KOLBA-877040 format. One record per residue (C-alpha): x, y, z; residue number from 1. Coordinates in Angstrom, 1 decimal, padded with zeros to 4 digits. Layout:
BEGIN
REC,east,north,up,num
REC,X,Y,Z,NUM
...
***
This chain:
BEGIN
REC,east,north,up,num
REC,068.3,131.1,079.9,1
REC,071.4,134.0,079.3,2
REC,075.2,133.8,080.2,3
REC,076.9,136.8,081.6,4
REC,080.3,136.9,080.0,5
REC,083.2,136.5,082.5,6
REC,086.4,137.8,080.7,7
REC,088.2,136.0,083.7,8
REC,087.3,132.6,082.4,9
REC,087.1,133.3,078.6,10
REC,084.2,133.7,076.3,11
REC,081.4,131.4,076.0,12
REC,081.2,128.5,073.8,13
REC,080.0,130.3,070.2,14
REC,076.9,128.2,068.5,15
REC,078.3,125.9,066.2,16
REC,075.1,124.6,063.9,17
REC,077.1,121.4,062.7,18
REC,078.1,120.4,066.6,19
REC,076.2,117.6,067.4,20
REC,078.3,115.9,070.5,21
REC,081.8,114.3,070.4,22
REC,084.1,114.7,067.4,23
REC,084.7,111.9,065.3,24
REC,087.5,113.5,063.2,25
REC,090.2,113.2,065.7,26
REC,093.9,112.9,065.5,27
REC,096.5,110.9,067.8,28
REC,097.2,113.6,071.1,29
REC,100.3,113.7,073.5,30
REC,102.3,111.2,070.9,31
REC,105.6,111.5,073.0,32
REC,104.0,110.7,076.1,33
REC,102.3,107.6,074.5,34
REC,105.8,106.4,073.3,35
REC,107.1,106.9,076.8,36
REC,104.5,104.8,078.5,37
REC,104.9,102.1,076.0,38
REC,108.6,102.0,076.3,39
REC,108.0,101.8,080.4,40
REC,105.4,099.1,080.5,41
REC,107.8,096.9,078.1,42
REC,110.3,098.0,080.7,43
REC,108.1,096.8,083.6,44
REC,107.2,093.3,081.4,45
REC,111.2,092.5,080.8,46
REC,111.8,093.3,084.4,47
REC,109.1,091.2,085.7,48
REC,109.8,088.3,083.3,49
REC,113.3,088.3,084.4,50
REC,112.4,088.2,088.5,51
REC,110.1,085.6,087.6,52
REC,113.2,083.7,085.3,53
REC,115.7,084.4,088.1,54
REC,113.5,084.2,091.5,55
REC,111.8,081.5,093.4,56
REC,109.5,082.7,096.1,57
REC,108.9,079.2,097.0,58
REC,111.9,079.3,099.4,59
REC,109.7,081.9,101.2,60
REC,106.8,080.3,101.6,61
REC,107.5,077.0,102.3,62
REC,108.9,075.3,104.7,63
REC,112.1,072.9,103.8,64
REC,113.3,069.6,105.1,65
REC,116.8,068.4,105.6,66
REC,117.3,067.4,102.0,67
REC,116.1,070.8,100.7,68
REC,112.9,069.5,099.2,69
REC,109.9,072.0,100.1,70
REC,107.0,070.6,102.1,71
REC,103.3,070.5,101.0,72
REC,104.2,070.8,097.1,73
REC,106.0,068.3,094.9,74
REC,106.6,064.9,096.2,75
REC,105.7,066.2,099.8,76
REC,102.3,067.4,098.5,77
REC,100.3,067.0,101.5,78
REC,102.6,067.2,104.1,79
REC,102.9,071.0,104.9,80
REC,104.3,070.8,108.0,81
REC,108.3,070.5,108.9,82
REC,109.3,067.8,112.2,83
REC,112.3,068.2,113.9,84
REC,113.7,065.3,115.2,85
REC,115.6,066.4,118.2,86
REC,114.2,069.7,118.7,87
REC,116.9,070.5,121.6,88
REC,119.5,070.9,119.1,89
REC,117.3,074.2,118.2,90
REC,118.3,075.8,121.4,91
REC,121.0,078.6,120.6,92
REC,123.0,078.0,123.5,93
REC,123.8,074.3,122.7,94
REC,124.8,074.9,119.2,95
REC,127.1,077.1,117.4,96
REC,125.3,076.0,114.4,97
REC,121.9,077.2,115.5,98
REC,123.3,080.7,116.9,99
REC,125.3,081.2,113.4,100
REC,121.3,080.6,111.7,101
REC,119.7,082.8,114.6,102
REC,116.8,080.0,114.9,103
REC,115.9,080.1,110.7,104
REC,117.6,076.5,110.5,105
REC,118.2,073.8,113.2,106
REC,121.2,071.2,113.7,107
REC,118.5,068.3,113.3,108
REC,117.2,066.2,110.6,109
REC,113.9,067.7,109.4,110
REC,111.3,065.9,107.4,111
REC,107.8,066.9,106.0,112
REC,104.8,065.3,107.7,113
REC,101.2,065.8,107.4,114
REC,100.2,066.5,110.6,115
REC,102.3,066.8,113.9,116
REC,102.6,064.5,116.2,117
REC,100.4,064.9,119.6,118
REC,101.6,062.5,121.8,119
REC,104.7,061.7,123.9,120
REC,106.6,058.6,122.7,121
REC,110.3,057.2,123.0,122
REC,112.1,054.3,122.1,123
REC,111.7,051.3,124.6,124
REC,114.7,049.8,125.4,125
REC,113.7,046.3,123.6,126
REC,114.2,048.2,120.4,127
REC,117.9,047.8,121.0,128
REC,117.6,044.0,121.2,129
REC,119.8,041.9,118.8,130
REC,117.2,041.1,116.0,131
REC,114.6,044.0,116.4,132
REC,112.6,044.9,113.4,133
REC,112.8,048.9,112.7,134
REC,109.3,049.0,111.8,135
REC,108.0,047.6,114.6,136
REC,109.1,050.8,116.3,137
REC,109.6,053.6,113.8,138
REC,106.9,055.3,111.8,139
REC,107.6,056.0,108.6,140
REC,106.0,059.1,108.1,141
REC,108.2,060.4,110.8,142
REC,111.5,059.0,109.5,143
REC,114.0,060.7,106.5,144
REC,112.2,059.5,103.3,145
REC,115.5,057.9,101.9,146
REC,114.9,055.2,104.4,147
REC,112.5,052.1,104.0,148
REC,111.9,050.3,107.3,149
REC,109.8,047.7,105.5,150
REC,112.9,046.7,103.7,151
REC,116.1,048.5,105.2,152
REC,118.6,046.2,106.8,153
REC,120.0,048.8,109.5,154
REC,119.1,048.0,113.0,155
REC,117.4,050.6,115.3,156
REC,121.3,052.0,116.8,157
REC,122.5,052.3,113.1,158
REC,119.1,054.2,112.4,159
REC,119.7,056.8,115.3,160
REC,123.3,056.9,114.3,161
REC,122.3,058.4,110.8,162
REC,119.6,060.2,112.1,163
REC,117.3,058.8,109.9,164
REC,114.4,058.4,112.7,165
REC,113.9,060.2,115.8,166
REC,114.8,059.0,119.0,167
REC,111.9,060.6,120.7,168
REC,109.0,063.0,120.1,169
REC,106.6,064.9,122.0,170
REC,103.4,066.9,121.5,171
REC,103.4,069.6,119.2,172
REC,101.8,072.3,117.4,173
REC,101.8,073.5,114.0,174
REC,102.8,077.1,114.2,175
REC,103.8,078.5,110.6,176
REC,104.5,075.3,108.8,177
REC,106.9,074.1,112.0,178
REC,106.1,071.8,114.7,179
REC,107.2,073.3,118.0,180
REC,106.8,071.5,121.6,181
REC,103.6,072.5,123.0,182
REC,102.6,070.4,126.5,183
REC,101.4,070.9,129.9,184
REC,104.9,069.6,132.1,185
REC,102.1,068.1,134.4,186
REC,101.3,066.3,131.5,187
REC,104.7,064.3,131.2,188
REC,104.3,060.4,131.8,189
REC,106.6,059.2,134.3,190
REC,108.1,057.0,132.3,191
REC,108.9,059.2,129.1,192
REC,112.4,059.5,129.0,193
REC,115.2,061.6,126.5,194
REC,118.3,059.3,125.5,195
REC,121.3,060.9,127.0,196
REC,119.2,063.4,129.5,197
REC,117.3,063.3,132.5,198
REC,113.9,064.8,132.1,199
REC,114.3,067.0,135.2,200
REC,113.8,071.0,135.1,201
REC,116.8,071.5,133.2,202
REC,115.9,069.4,130.4,203
REC,112.5,071.6,130.1,204
REC,114.2,074.5,130.4,205
REC,116.3,073.4,126.9,206
REC,113.1,072.4,125.4,207
REC,111.8,075.5,125.8,208
REC,114.9,077.2,124.9,209
REC,114.8,075.5,121.9,210
REC,111.2,076.2,121.2,211
REC,112.0,079.8,121.9,212
REC,115.3,079.8,119.3,213
REC,112.7,078.4,116.7,214
REC,110.1,081.1,117.4,215
REC,112.9,083.8,117.4,216
REC,113.5,082.7,113.7,217
REC,110.2,084.1,113.0,218
REC,111.6,087.6,114.5,219
REC,114.6,087.0,113.2,220
REC,113.2,087.2,109.5,221
REC,112.5,090.6,107.9,222
REC,109.1,092.9,108.3,223
REC,109.0,091.5,104.2,224
REC,109.3,088.3,104.9,225
REC,106.9,087.9,107.2,226
REC,104.3,090.2,105.2,227
REC,104.6,088.0,102.3,228
REC,104.2,084.9,104.4,229
REC,101.1,086.5,105.8,230
REC,100.0,087.1,102.3,231
REC,100.8,083.8,101.1,232
REC,098.3,082.1,103.8,233
REC,095.5,084.3,103.4,234
REC,095.7,085.5,099.7,235
REC,092.7,083.1,098.5,236
REC,090.4,084.9,101.3,237
REC,091.3,088.3,100.3,238
REC,090.3,087.3,097.0,239
REC,087.1,085.8,098.1,240
REC,087.0,089.2,100.3,241
REC,087.3,091.3,097.1,242
REC,085.0,089.1,094.9,243
REC,082.0,089.6,097.2,244
REC,082.9,093.3,097.2,245
REC,082.8,093.3,093.3,246
REC,079.2,091.3,093.8,247
REC,077.5,093.8,096.6,248
REC,078.7,096.9,094.6,249
REC,077.2,095.7,091.6,250
REC,074.3,094.7,093.0,251
REC,073.9,098.3,094.3,252
REC,074.4,099.4,091.3,253
REC,071.7,097.5,089.4,254
REC,069.2,098.1,092.0,255
REC,070.3,101.7,091.3,256
REC,069.8,101.8,088.0,257
REC,065.8,100.7,088.8,258
REC,064.6,102.8,092.0,259
REC,067.8,105.0,092.7,260
REC,066.0,107.5,095.3,261
REC,064.9,104.4,097.4,262
REC,068.4,102.9,097.4,263
REC,070.9,106.1,097.9,264
REC,067.9,106.5,100.8,265
REC,068.8,103.3,102.5,266
REC,072.5,104.0,101.9,267
REC,072.4,107.1,103.7,268
REC,070.2,105.5,106.8,269
REC,072.9,102.1,106.4,270
REC,075.7,104.2,106.9,271
REC,074.5,105.8,110.0,272
REC,073.0,102.8,111.4,273
REC,076.6,101.2,111.2,274
REC,078.0,104.1,113.0,275
REC,075.8,103.9,115.9,276
REC,076.0,100.5,116.1,277
REC,079.7,100.7,116.2,278
REC,079.6,103.5,119.2,279
REC,077.3,100.8,120.7,280
REC,079.8,097.8,120.5,281
REC,082.9,100.1,121.1,282
REC,081.2,101.4,124.1,283
REC,080.6,097.9,125.4,284
REC,083.8,096.5,124.6,285
REC,085.4,099.4,126.6,286
REC,083.2,098.6,129.5,287
REC,084.0,095.0,129.5,288
REC,087.8,095.3,129.9,289
REC,087.9,098.5,132.0,290
REC,089.6,097.2,134.9,291
REC,092.8,095.3,132.4,292
REC,095.7,095.8,133.5,293
REC,097.4,095.4,129.9,294
REC,098.6,098.9,128.4,295
REC,100.0,100.3,124.8,296
REC,103.2,099.6,125.8,297
REC,102.7,095.7,126.1,298
REC,102.0,095.5,122.4,299
REC,103.8,094.7,119.2,300
REC,103.3,094.6,115.6,301
REC,102.8,090.8,116.0,302
REC,100.8,091.0,119.1,303
REC,097.7,089.0,118.8,304
REC,093.9,090.5,117.9,305
REC,092.7,089.1,121.5,306
REC,095.5,090.7,123.1,307
REC,095.3,094.2,121.1,308
REC,091.5,093.8,122.7,309
REC,091.9,093.9,125.9,310
REC,093.8,097.2,126.0,311
REC,090.9,099.6,127.2,312
REC,093.2,102.5,125.3,313
REC,092.7,101.0,122.4,314
REC,088.3,100.7,122.4,315
REC,088.8,104.2,124.0,316
REC,090.4,105.2,120.8,317
REC,088.1,103.4,118.5,318
REC,085.2,105.0,120.4,319
REC,086.2,108.4,119.7,320
REC,087.1,107.6,116.1,321
REC,083.9,105.9,115.2,322
REC,082.0,108.6,117.4,323
REC,083.8,111.5,115.5,324
REC,083.0,109.8,112.3,325
REC,079.5,109.5,113.1,326
REC,079.1,113.1,114.1,327
REC,080.8,114.1,110.6,328
REC,078.8,112.0,108.2,329
REC,075.7,113.3,110.1,330
REC,076.9,116.8,109.6,331
REC,077.3,115.9,105.7,332
REC,073.7,114.4,105.6,333
REC,072.1,117.5,107.1,334
REC,074.0,119.4,104.4,335
REC,072.7,117.3,101.9,336
REC,069.3,117.5,102.8,337
REC,069.4,120.8,103.1,338
REC,071.2,121.5,099.4,339
REC,071.0,119.8,096.4,340
REC,069.8,116.9,097.5,341
REC,066.6,116.4,095.0,342
REC,068.4,117.9,092.2,343
REC,071.2,115.4,092.6,344
REC,068.9,112.6,092.8,345
REC,067.1,113.7,089.8,346
REC,070.6,114.1,088.2,347
REC,071.5,110.3,089.2,348
REC,068.1,109.3,087.5,349
REC,069.1,110.7,084.5,350
REC,072.5,108.4,084.6,351
REC,069.9,105.7,085.4,352
REC,067.8,106.3,082.2,353
REC,071.0,106.4,080.4,354
REC,072.5,103.1,081.4,355
REC,069.2,101.7,081.0,356
REC,069.9,102.6,077.1,357
REC,073.5,101.3,077.0,358
REC,073.0,098.1,079.6,359
REC,076.7,097.4,078.6,360
REC,078.1,100.5,080.4,361
REC,076.6,098.5,083.6,362
REC,079.1,095.6,082.9,363
REC,082.3,097.9,082.4,364
REC,083.7,098.2,085.8,365
REC,084.0,094.1,085.5,366
REC,087.0,095.4,082.6,367
REC,088.3,098.2,085.0,368
REC,088.2,095.4,087.8,369
REC,090.4,092.6,085.6,370
REC,092.7,095.1,084.4,371
REC,093.5,096.3,088.0,372
REC,093.8,092.6,089.5,373
REC,096.1,091.9,086.3,374
REC,098.4,094.9,087.1,375
REC,098.3,094.2,090.7,376
REC,099.1,090.7,090.6,377
REC,101.7,090.9,088.4,378
REC,103.1,093.4,090.3,379
REC,103.0,091.4,093.6,380
REC,104.5,088.6,092.4,381
REC,107.0,089.7,090.2,382
REC,108.9,092.6,092.0,383
REC,109.9,093.7,095.7,384
REC,109.1,097.6,096.3,385
REC,107.0,099.9,098.4,386
REC,103.7,099.3,097.5,387
REC,102.0,102.5,099.1,388
REC,103.0,105.4,101.4,389
REC,101.7,104.0,104.6,390
REC,103.5,100.3,103.9,391
REC,106.7,101.6,102.8,392
REC,108.5,098.1,103.9,393
REC,105.8,095.7,102.2,394
REC,107.8,094.7,099.3,395
REC,107.0,092.0,096.9,396
REC,107.8,088.6,096.1,397
REC,110.4,087.5,093.1,398
REC,112.7,090.3,093.1,399
REC,113.4,089.1,096.6,400
REC,114.5,085.6,096.0,401
REC,116.2,086.7,092.4,402
REC,119.4,086.4,093.9,403
REC,121.4,083.1,094.2,404
REC,120.2,080.9,096.9,405
REC,123.3,080.2,099.9,406
REC,123.8,076.9,101.1,407
REC,126.0,076.3,104.3,408
REC,127.1,072.5,106.1,409
REC,125.1,071.7,109.0,410
REC,126.3,069.3,111.5,411
REC,123.7,067.3,113.0,412
REC,125.4,065.9,115.9,413
REC,127.0,068.9,117.9,414
REC,128.1,066.6,120.7,415
REC,130.3,064.6,118.4,416
REC,134.1,065.4,118.3,417
REC,134.2,065.1,114.4,418
REC,131.2,067.7,113.9,419
REC,133.7,070.7,115.9,420
REC,134.7,071.7,112.2,421
REC,131.3,072.4,111.1,422
REC,130.4,076.0,112.4,423
REC,127.4,076.7,109.8,424
REC,128.9,079.1,107.9,425
REC,130.9,076.8,105.2,426
REC,129.3,077.3,101.8,427
REC,128.5,074.0,099.9,428
REC,126.5,073.2,096.8,429
REC,123.6,070.4,097.2,430
REC,124.0,069.0,093.6,431
REC,127.5,068.6,094.3,432
REC,126.9,067.9,098.0,433
REC,127.9,064.2,099.2,434
REC,127.1,063.1,102.7,435
REC,129.2,060.3,102.9,436
REC,132.6,062.8,102.3,437
REC,131.5,063.2,106.4,438
REC,131.7,059.6,107.5,439
REC,132.2,060.2,111.4,440
REC,129.7,063.4,111.2,441
REC,126.1,063.6,109.8,442
REC,126.2,066.5,107.7,443
REC,123.6,068.1,105.9,444
REC,123.8,071.4,103.0,445
REC,120.9,073.3,103.7,446
REC,119.6,076.7,102.5,447
REC,120.6,079.9,104.5,448
REC,120.0,082.9,102.4,449
REC,120.0,084.7,099.4,450
REC,123.1,086.2,098.1,451
REC,122.5,089.9,098.2,452
REC,125.7,091.2,096.8,453
REC,126.5,089.1,093.6,454
REC,124.5,089.4,090.5,455
REC,123.4,092.2,088.2,456
REC,120.1,092.3,090.3,457
REC,121.4,092.3,093.5,458
REC,124.0,095.3,092.9,459
REC,121.0,097.6,091.2,460
REC,117.7,096.3,093.6,461
REC,117.3,099.6,094.9,462
REC,117.1,101.3,091.3,463
REC,114.7,098.1,090.0,464
REC,112.3,099.2,093.3,465
REC,112.1,102.7,092.4,466
REC,111.5,102.0,088.5,467
REC,108.8,099.0,089.3,468
REC,106.8,101.2,091.8,469
REC,106.6,104.0,089.1,470
REC,105.9,101.9,086.6,471
REC,103.1,100.0,088.3,472
REC,101.3,103.1,089.5,473
REC,101.2,105.0,086.4,474
REC,099.7,101.6,084.8,475
REC,097.3,101.4,087.7,476
REC,096.4,105.1,087.0,477
REC,096.2,104.8,083.6,478
REC,093.9,102.1,083.5,479
REC,091.7,104.2,085.7,480
REC,091.5,106.8,083.6,481
REC,090.9,104.9,080.4,482
REC,087.8,103.8,082.6,483
REC,087.0,107.3,083.4,484
REC,087.6,108.6,079.7,485
REC,085.9,105.8,078.1,486
REC,082.6,106.3,080.5,487
REC,083.1,109.9,079.5,488
REC,082.8,109.3,075.8,489
REC,079.9,107.3,076.0,490
REC,077.9,109.3,078.4,491
REC,078.6,112.6,076.1,492
REC,077.6,110.5,073.2,493
REC,074.0,110.2,075.1,494
REC,073.7,113.7,075.8,495
REC,074.2,114.8,072.6,496
REC,071.9,112.2,070.8,497
REC,069.1,114.1,068.9,498
REC,066.4,111.4,069.7,499
REC,067.3,109.0,072.5,500
REC,067.4,106.1,073.2,501
REC,066.6,105.2,069.7,502
REC,069.6,106.5,068.1,503
REC,071.9,105.1,070.6,504
REC,074.0,102.4,069.2,505
REC,074.6,098.6,070.9,506
REC,078.1,099.0,070.1,507
REC,078.7,102.4,071.8,508
REC,080.9,101.3,074.4,509
REC,083.2,099.0,072.1,510
REC,083.8,102.3,069.6,511
REC,084.3,104.6,072.8,512
REC,086.9,102.1,074.1,513
REC,088.8,101.7,070.3,514
REC,088.3,105.5,069.7,515
REC,090.0,106.3,073.2,516
REC,092.8,104.4,072.9,517
REC,093.5,104.7,069.4,518
REC,093.8,108.5,069.7,519
REC,094.2,109.5,073.1,520
REC,096.3,106.9,074.8,521
REC,098.9,109.6,075.3,522
REC,096.9,112.1,076.6,523
REC,095.8,109.6,079.4,524
REC,099.6,108.5,080.0,525
REC,100.0,112.3,080.3,526
REC,097.6,112.6,082.6,527
REC,098.1,109.7,084.4,528
REC,101.8,110.9,085.4,529
REC,100.8,113.6,087.5,530
REC,099.0,111.6,089.8,531
REC,101.8,109.2,089.8,532
REC,104.4,111.9,090.6,533
REC,102.5,113.4,093.6,534
REC,101.9,109.5,095.3,535
REC,105.7,108.9,094.4,536
REC,106.4,112.5,096.2,537
REC,104.3,111.6,099.4,538
REC,106.0,108.0,099.3,539
REC,109.6,109.3,099.5,540
REC,108.7,111.7,102.3,541
REC,107.1,108.9,104.1,542
REC,110.6,106.8,103.5,543
REC,112.5,109.7,104.9,544
REC,110.5,109.5,108.0,545
REC,111.4,106.0,108.4,546
REC,115.3,107.1,107.6,547
REC,115.1,109.6,110.2,548
REC,113.2,107.5,112.9,549
REC,110.1,110.0,112.6,550
REC,112.1,112.9,112.7,551
REC,114.2,111.8,115.9,552
REC,117.7,112.1,114.0,553
REC,116.5,115.5,112.3,554
REC,116.5,119.1,113.6,555
REC,113.4,119.3,115.8,556
REC,111.8,121.3,112.7,557
REC,111.9,118.2,110.4,558
REC,108.8,116.5,111.7,559
REC,106.6,119.8,111.4,560
REC,108.0,120.4,107.9,561
REC,107.4,116.6,107.0,562
REC,103.4,116.6,107.8,563
REC,102.9,119.8,106.1,564
REC,104.7,118.8,103.2,565
REC,102.5,115.3,103.5,566
REC,099.5,117.5,103.9,567
REC,100.1,119.6,100.8,568
REC,101.2,117.0,098.8,569
REC,098.1,114.9,100.0,570
REC,095.7,118.1,099.0,571
REC,097.7,118.7,095.6,572
REC,096.9,114.8,094.5,573
REC,093.3,115.1,094.9,574
REC,093.0,118.6,093.1,575
REC,094.9,117.0,090.2,576
REC,092.5,113.8,090.4,577
REC,089.9,116.2,090.3,578
REC,090.8,118.3,087.5,579
REC,092.1,115.3,085.4,580
REC,088.6,114.0,085.4,581
REC,087.0,116.9,083.9,582
REC,090.0,116.9,081.5,583
REC,089.5,113.5,080.4,584
REC,085.7,114.7,079.8,585
REC,086.8,117.1,077.4,586
REC,089.0,114.8,075.9,587
REC,086.2,112.3,075.4,588
REC,084.1,115.3,073.7,589
REC,086.4,117.5,072.0,590
REC,089.3,115.3,071.0,591
REC,092.3,117.9,072.2,592
REC,095.7,117.0,074.0,593
REC,095.4,117.1,077.6,594
REC,096.8,120.9,078.4,595
REC,094.2,121.9,076.0,596
REC,091.3,120.1,077.6,597
REC,092.2,120.6,081.2,598
REC,092.6,124.7,080.2,599
REC,088.8,124.8,078.7,600
REC,087.6,122.5,081.6,601
REC,088.4,124.8,083.9,602
REC,087.1,127.6,082.1,603
REC,083.9,126.2,081.2,604
REC,083.8,125.1,085.0,605
REC,084.3,128.9,086.0,606
REC,081.9,130.6,083.6,607
REC,079.2,128.0,085.0,608
REC,080.4,127.4,088.9,609
REC,077.4,129.4,090.4,610
REC,074.7,127.0,088.6,611
REC,076.2,123.2,088.5,612
REC,078.8,123.2,091.8,613
REC,076.1,122.4,094.7,614
REC,074.9,119.6,092.4,615
REC,078.3,117.8,091.7,616
REC,079.5,118.0,095.3,617
REC,076.2,116.9,096.7,618
REC,076.2,113.6,094.4,619
REC,079.6,113.2,094.9,620
REC,078.9,112.9,098.6,621
REC,075.9,110.8,098.3,622
REC,078.4,108.3,096.1,623
REC,080.9,108.4,098.7,624
REC,078.4,107.2,101.3,625
REC,077.6,104.2,099.0,626
REC,081.4,103.3,099.2,627
REC,081.9,104.0,102.6,628
REC,079.0,101.5,103.6,629
REC,080.4,098.5,101.1,630
REC,083.5,099.0,102.6,631
REC,082.7,099.5,106.2,632
REC,080.5,096.1,105.8,633
REC,083.5,094.1,104.5,634
REC,085.6,095.6,106.7,635
REC,083.6,094.8,109.7,636
REC,083.7,091.2,108.2,637
REC,087.1,090.7,107.6,638
REC,087.8,092.0,110.9,639
REC,085.4,088.9,112.1,640
REC,087.2,086.3,110.3,641
REC,090.7,087.4,110.4,642
REC,090.9,087.7,114.1,643
REC,089.0,084.5,114.6,644
REC,086.2,086.1,116.6,645
REC,084.0,084.2,113.8,646
REC,084.5,080.7,114.6,647
REC,085.4,078.4,111.7,648
REC,087.2,075.0,111.0,649
REC,090.6,074.8,111.9,650
REC,091.2,072.9,108.5,651
REC,089.7,075.9,106.8,652
REC,091.5,079.1,108.6,653
REC,093.7,079.4,112.0,654
REC,094.2,083.2,112.9,655
REC,097.0,082.5,115.1,656
REC,099.2,081.5,112.0,657
REC,099.2,085.0,110.8,658
REC,102.3,087.4,111.6,659
REC,100.4,090.5,111.3,660
REC,096.6,089.8,111.8,661
REC,095.8,093.3,110.6,662
REC,097.5,093.0,107.3,663
REC,094.7,090.7,105.4,664
REC,092.0,093.0,107.0,665
REC,093.8,096.2,105.6,666
REC,094.7,094.9,102.3,667
REC,091.2,093.6,101.7,668
REC,089.5,097.0,103.0,669
REC,092.1,098.9,100.8,670
REC,091.3,096.6,097.6,671
REC,087.5,096.7,098.7,672
REC,087.6,100.7,098.4,673
REC,089.1,100.4,094.8,674
REC,086.9,098.1,093.5,675
REC,083.9,100.0,095.4,676
REC,084.8,103.2,093.5,677
REC,085.5,101.7,090.4,678
REC,081.8,100.4,090.3,679
REC,080.4,103.7,091.7,680
REC,082.5,105.8,089.3,681
REC,079.6,104.8,086.4,682
REC,077.3,107.0,088.5,683
REC,079.8,109.8,089.0,684
REC,081.4,110.1,085.7,685
REC,078.2,110.3,084.4,686
REC,076.9,112.9,086.5,687
REC,080.5,114.9,085.9,688
REC,079.8,114.2,082.2,689
REC,076.2,115.3,082.1,690
REC,077.4,118.3,084.1,691
REC,079.8,119.5,081.8,692
REC,077.5,118.7,078.5,693
REC,074.8,120.7,080.3,694
REC,077.3,123.6,080.5,695
REC,078.4,123.6,077.5,696
REC,074.7,123.1,075.9,697
REC,073.7,126.2,077.6,698
REC,076.4,128.4,076.2,699
REC,076.1,127.0,072.5,700
REC,072.1,127.2,072.3,701
REC,069.4,129.6,074.1,702
REC,066.3,126.9,074.2,703
REC,064.5,128.2,071.1,704
REC,063.3,126.3,068.2,705
REC,066.3,127.2,066.0,706
REC,068.8,126.4,069.0,707
REC,067.1,123.8,071.2,708
REC,068.9,122.3,074.7,709
REC,069.8,118.7,074.2,710
REC,068.2,117.8,077.4,711
REC,065.9,119.9,078.8,712
REC,064.9,118.3,081.5,713
REC,068.8,118.2,082.8,714
REC,068.5,121.7,082.3,715
REC,065.6,122.1,084.2,716
REC,067.2,120.2,087.1,717
REC,070.1,122.9,087.1,718
REC,067.6,125.9,086.8,719
REC,065.9,125.4,089.4,720
REC,068.7,124.2,091.7,721
REC,070.3,127.7,090.7,722
REC,066.6,129.5,091.7,723
REC,067.1,127.0,095.0,724
REC,070.7,128.5,096.0,725
REC,069.4,132.1,095.1,726
***
C-alpha cells in the first residue's frame, strides 16, 4: 500500500525502526496553562467553601414556623408542612403587613405539622365556660410548641389572645409545604362559624383571597428560588434516573463486547421503532383533543402538564418534530447501509477485542461518571450562576443565601389598634427579640429576605457568578478530556503492541492515567479552555438576548445577527471538540504539547482522509444511535413519572407540587445524554485512536517482512473500504 505525497499536508512520517508505540520518555507540556488551571481550581474551591460557610439553603428549601424554626428538620423532623392559625389574615387587602411581604409571610401564627387538617372545626361555646380545660378542645399538634396543653394554667380565651392555638380550621391541602384551604363551599357544615365573622359570601371570598395571596407568594418568588425548590424536591428521583441511565449504558457496552453486530442492529431498529411509536402516540393525542378550546396563550411556565397536553397545537408540534426526526434518522440509517456499515462494524469488533484484553477499560466510564457528578454536585450546592445557555436564569444554591438574613417584626392581630405601628418593615434580630416588649400586641420576628447590598459577596455577586461559571465548565471539560486522552493512551498501546494480547499489562489503565496527569495536565487544560471559551460566548449571547427581550429593545438587525452568531459559535464549538479529540490522541501517543499535537493530527488526517473518513463518520453515527435510544427511553420514562402519568402513591411523589413540571425532565435528559456519551465514548475513542494509528502505521511501514503493519486486520478493513468508495 503506497502513500501519495501531498505537500499541502506535509510529508508522511518517515520509517523509524525504534518506534514501538506510545512514547515512554516524556516531558511536562504547557506548564503555564497547568499552573493557571490549578490556580483557578484552588479559587473555585475557596469560593465554594466561602459559600458553604456563609450560606444557608435551608431558608429556600424548607418552610418556617413563627419562631423561625425549619419545618421537616431538627426539632420539627417529621413535620414538613406549615399550618396557618387564621388564614384570613393572609389576604393582602386585610393587612398592610401581608401587602409588605407580598404573600411570602403571613401575619398569623404558623406551626409545623405532620399533615394538614382535612375537616371543619371551630371552638364550641362551652370551651369558654369557666373551668374548661384547653386540652379537651385544642389539638397539641396544631398549637404553638411552647404551649403544653396538659400542664398549662391558661384559659381558652387567654390562649386565643396569645395566639397559641387556632380558634378554627377548615379542610386544607398541602401545596409546596403550606396548608392551604381546599374545600367545596357546598360542603361547609351549617353550624360552622368563624370567630368574629358570619360565614357568608364575603367571608368565603376573603378565604379565597387569602389563599390567592399565599399562592401569589409562590409567584413572588424569583424563577431562581422556584427552580431550586423543584430541584430540592426531585433531586433524588433525578439521581435515580441518572443511575438507571448509567446501568443501561453499561449493560449495552457489556453486550457490545460479546456481540457488537447484533447490538448495533438492535439499536438501529430500536431507535426507528421508538420514533414510529412516538408518531403514533402524537397522532392519537392530537385526535383526542382536536376540539379543545385551550390555546398557547392560555399557558405559562408554571402550567401543569395536564393543561399543556390539552393544547392541540402542542400535539401537532410534537407530531411534526417526531416525524421529522424519524425521517432524518431513516435517511441516516439508509446512508449507513450504503456506505461503510460493514467496515464500521468490523472496526468496532476490533475495539471489542481490545476491551476483552483490557477489562478495566469497560469500567473506566464509572470513574468519569463519578468525577463529573462530583464536579456538578459541588457546583450545584455551592454556587449561584447560569448553568447552561438555554437556562440562563438557572442559579444554584449557597451563594444565593450567602447574604445575611433580614428579619422584620410582624403583628399577628391587625385589628388591634395597638398593632397599628407594626407595619412589617421594621427590622429585628431573632436572638435578641422579646415578644414580652409588646404586651398589648402579639408580635413575631420573622425571616423576610437576604441582604443583597451589604457584604463582600453581595457587592461582587455578578463577578463571582462569571468566575464560578467559567471554573465549573473548565473543570468539566478537563475531566472529559482526561478520560479521552487516557482511553487514547490505552488503545494506542494495544495497537502498537507486537504480540497482543499477551504483551498487554494488567495495569495499563492506571499507568496511562498517571502518565497523562503527570506530564500533560497543562495540555488537557489548554484544550478544555477552548471549548469553555466558545460555550461562554454562546451564554453571553443568550444573556444579551434576555436583556434586549429577544431583540425587541435593539434595532431590527439584532435578532438575526444574534441567531447567526449563535449558529457560528455552536459550529465552531463542535469543530473544536472534534479536533481536540484528535489532538488528545496524538498527545497520548507522542507526548507533544497541545498545538503541536493538533497540527500533526490535522496533517495526518489531510494526507489520509480518503481512506478513513467514511469509516470514522459511520462509526460515530452508529454510536449516536445508541446514545439517542438511551436518552429517548429515559426521557419517555421521566415524562411519564414527573408529569403524573405514571401513577404512584402520594407518599412517594406528587406531580402537582412542582413549580415547573418540565424542569426535572429536562435536567434528567441532559444528564442522561452526558452519561451515555461518556459510556459510548469508550468505543468512539477506540475507533478514533485505531484510525489515527492505522494512518500513522501505513505511512511508516509498507507491509513487508522488514517493515510489517502492526495490525493487518485493521489495515484490510480500511483497504476494503477505500476500494468500495472508489
